[in-house]
N, C-alpha and C positions, 0 to 999 in steps of 0.2 A: 435246301435247309431254306434256303430263303424267300420259297414262296410256298415254305409250312407257312411260317410268319404269316403272311400276306394270306391268306386262307384264314387262318386263325382270327384273325383279327375280322376278318370280316364276317366270320363267323357271331362272333361278341357284336359286332354291332348290330348285328342284324338281330340277336336276340333283345337287344338292349332298343331299338324301336319296337320290338313286340312289342313288352315289358310297357314300355310306354302307350302305347296301343290300347292296351286290353285296360288298364288302367284307367285310361279316359272313355273307355268303352265304358269298363263297367260302372263311373262317377255315375253317367249317363243313364245308366241301365236301370241305376238306383235312385234315378231319380232326383241329381243335386242341381238346386237353383242355382241359375248364375248368377245372379242376386246378393248370393250370400258371402259377403266382401270378409275379410278378417282384420280385426285389431292391428297398426302396425305403430308398434314404439321401440323404436330406435336407441341401442346403452348411449346413455350420455349426452344425446343431443336434445332434452328438452318437451319435446313435442310427440302425440299418438295423431293420428286418423286412419282411418277405415279407406283399406286400399282393394280393388280388386282381388289383388295377393301381395305376398309380401316384392319389395322391389330391391335390385341390389344396386349398392351405392357405387358412387366413380366420385372419383377426386375433382373440384372446381372452384375457381377461381373469379374473383368478378373488382370490378375497378371502378371506380367517378368520380372525380373533384379527388379530391383527400381523402376519400372513402374507397378503402382495397379492404377485400374477405377472401377468407379462401373456406373451404368446408367441404360436403359433399350433397352429391345430385343424388334424389331416389326418384327416379322416373323407370312410367313401362306403360305401357299401351292396351286395351281390350274394349272390345266390342266399338272398334270406332273411335275410341275417342285416349285423348291421354292425358296421363295423372301426374306429375311433380312436385316432390318436397325440394328446396336447397334450404339445406340450413347451413348458415355459412358465422364465421367468426373472425370480427375487422383483427387485423394487424395490431392498429393501433390507431385508437377511436379519439380523433379529436378533437378538441376544450369546446372548438366551435359548435359540434354534431351534439356532441353530450350536453349542452348546455340547451340548443332548441331543435327537438324534436322535426319541428316542421321541414327543416333543412338537409336534419338527416333523415327522414321518409323521401325529401325530394332525391338526395344523392343512392336510396335504395333501388324506387322509382325506375331511376338511368338505367341501374343495375339490371334489377328485371327486363326491360328495353332491351339491353346488349343477351339478356340469355334469351328472352325468347321473339324479338320482332327482328331486330338485326340482322340474323341469319337469313331469314326471307328478304329483306331489303340487299343484300351482298346478291343473293341465288337473280331476281327481279330487278337488278339495278339495269338492265337495258328494256324492261317494259314502262309502257307508260304510265304519267303517274297517276291517270284516276286507277290503273292495275296498282299499281305500286302504295298504294293511301290504304288496298284491301287489308295491310293491315299494319297492325296498331296495336298500343295501350290506349285508352281512353279512361283518362279519369274518372269517378263514380264516389263516392264518398269518403267521408274518414270514418275510421268504426272503431270506435272506442271502449266496444264492451269487452275488451280484450282484459284492460285495465290496463294494455300498457298501450304506445302510441299504434295506431295502424289501419291501413287506408283499403280500399278498393276498386280494382281498377277492372271494368271491360275488356276482353281480349277476342282480339279479331286477327284468325290469318286467314285469311280467303273465304274460301265458304265454310270456314269451323268457328264457332265461337263459345267462348268459354268466360272463367273469372280468373281473377290476380287478387290475390290477398297479403299487402305485407307488415311486415312486425317487424318490430326497430325495442331489442329488449337488452337495456346496453351493450355492450360490445355486440352481441351476439343480432346474426341480419336474419328472419324467415321469411322465404318468396312462396306463394302455395297460388302452382295454378294444373288448370284443368282445361280442355277443350274438345271439341266433339261434333257432330250434323246429324240430328240436332242439337244444342246443348243439355235441354232438358232430359230427351232422352238416352244420353248419355252416362247421367250418371255425375255431372260438372256441378250440380248446386249439392247432392250428398256428398262428393269429398269433398271440398272447397270447406263448407261445413262442420263434416267433423273434425279437421283441424282445432287440435287444445294445446293449448301449451302445460306445462308440469311442475314451470320453473320456480323455483322459490323466487319473491321477492330479490331485485339486484340490485345494489349500494349504488350503482354506475348504470341505473337507468337514465337517460333525458327525460327533459320536460319540456314542457310549452311554454313560450316565454314571451312577450312583446316580439314586436318587428323590431329593428336595431334600431336606435335614433329617437325611440318615443319613453316617453314619460309612464309610469303607471295609471295615471288617471283616477279620474271619481267621478261615477254615476249622479245624476242630477238633483236625487233625491235628497244627501243632505251636503249639498255647498254652504252653509254657511258655518257647520266645524270644519269643512278642506280650505279655508282661503287663509290660513294666518292669523286669524282673530282672537288666537288664544282662548279656545273652548266655547261656551256658552257665549251668545251677544247680550250685552246690556240690554234692559228694559226699556222698551220704549225709542231706542234708537238703532236704528240701521248703516250696519256695516257697510260700505260704500266698498268696503277693499276686498272682499269674499266672489265666489262667481258663483254669480246668478240663473235658477229656471228661464226659460221664454216667458212664465205666464209669469215671472213675476217682477218682469223689466215693464215700464211705458214706453219704448219702442225696441223693438228688436233690432238684432245685429242683420244691418243690410249685407249682401252677396256682392263684391262689385266684379270678383273674376275665379271663378273654378276651373283649373286645370286640367283638362281629362289624364288619368294614368296610364302612363303606357302597357301594352301589353306584351310580356315577356319572346323569349322563342321560344323555352321548356314550357312554357301554361299550353302554346299553340300543337304546342310536338304530340304534348299528350291531351287535346281536346277539353283543353280547362275551361266554364262558364259558370257562370251565375252571380252572387252579387257579395261585395265588399260592405260589411257597416264598420264604419269609426264611429268616434265618440270625440271630439275636442273643446278645448278652451279658446273660446273670440276673445282675446282679452283689453279689457280696457286699451292698454299704450297701442292698441291696430296688432297685433302676435298673433299667431296661431300656436296654444300652449297644449298639450297634453294629448296628444293625440294617443289611443290606445284602439288597438282593431276591439269589434265586438263578436264578431262572426268573419272569418276568414278562406280563403280558399290559398291551394297550391302552389304550388310550382314559380315561385315571386310575386302572385298578383295582388296578395296582400303587402308586400313592402312595396308597388308601385302604390296602391290607393294610400299606404299613409305620408311618403314621400308628395303626392298630388295637394296632400291634404296641405301639407306645411306652407303647400305654396297660394292657398286660397288669398284674391285679397277681397275687404270686407269695410266698413262702417261699423266704427262700435254699437253693441248695445246702449241707449237712455236709460238710466231711471231717474225719475224728482230733476231731470236735466242735468245730471251729470252724465259719461259716458263710465259702464260699468261692463267685465268681463262675464261672458253667457257661455253656458253651455251647449253647443250643439249635438247633433247626432249626420252622420254626410253620409250617403248612397252611392258605392260607385258597380256600375255595373259592366259585366266582362261579358262580349260574347263573339266567335269568328266570323267572322265575314267574306 
């Protein structure tokens, strides 16, 4: 009796394999193209994406700093490329991240690194540094087209290249990643660009705010109304207490010391380079006031630029023989050497 069961199971398995093979052969015979992907929209996840076939979900978690998330991973490999979507929800979104989208995305990127890159670093930890650094996420740009805070990173996994997009949607976090060799032929861009959010606007969605410790700042175009002059300046009378543009002063403010900002370790890890512009007021009293970022960089570089701006030493601008406050725009360049 025992041998009969084993034989029956073997027969069923053989029939199943034959059915599968017949289906594949029939599909090829009918000319089914390999690029006929499917639209994947798992229920209650709030997104759609085009993939080579529908993937199976796998429960997964992530943590970075004060941000802890849990959810599902949808991943598959097809034609020498790998495609994955992580759909997470924060267990409890800290107020600091809820109010600051840049810091929120910084933490999301750390989670993406742990999911995508860290396994390779652990596997090849004894390799030469040059080999180890072939596995990384490199910051590319902010991606505001989704309507939610988001970023793009280049994904490097040895000989495979790819893209990673990160979205912070209220308490939800989405990480979309694809890699292949070469990137274009593997359908990586097609997959990543097909991702779309289907969520309604959320009341807890974070917003981008000025870096901590800064004032809101005012552009130079309407300085006369921003100085506490009580509205319109009196005719034929100069209000020396307001903030002037550089073209309005007799002598511009003279920089005496402009300390360089620090380069953060997270920024080095993610290969962030570029320029941060800040607008500030060099006051008549000799203090730097109302420092506001105009253009930003992630992973702490904007905050470092703001800190550096506050350390500037200068001689105040002069108008009609009096020291006055002046608007300035300051540029800080960040490069990895």
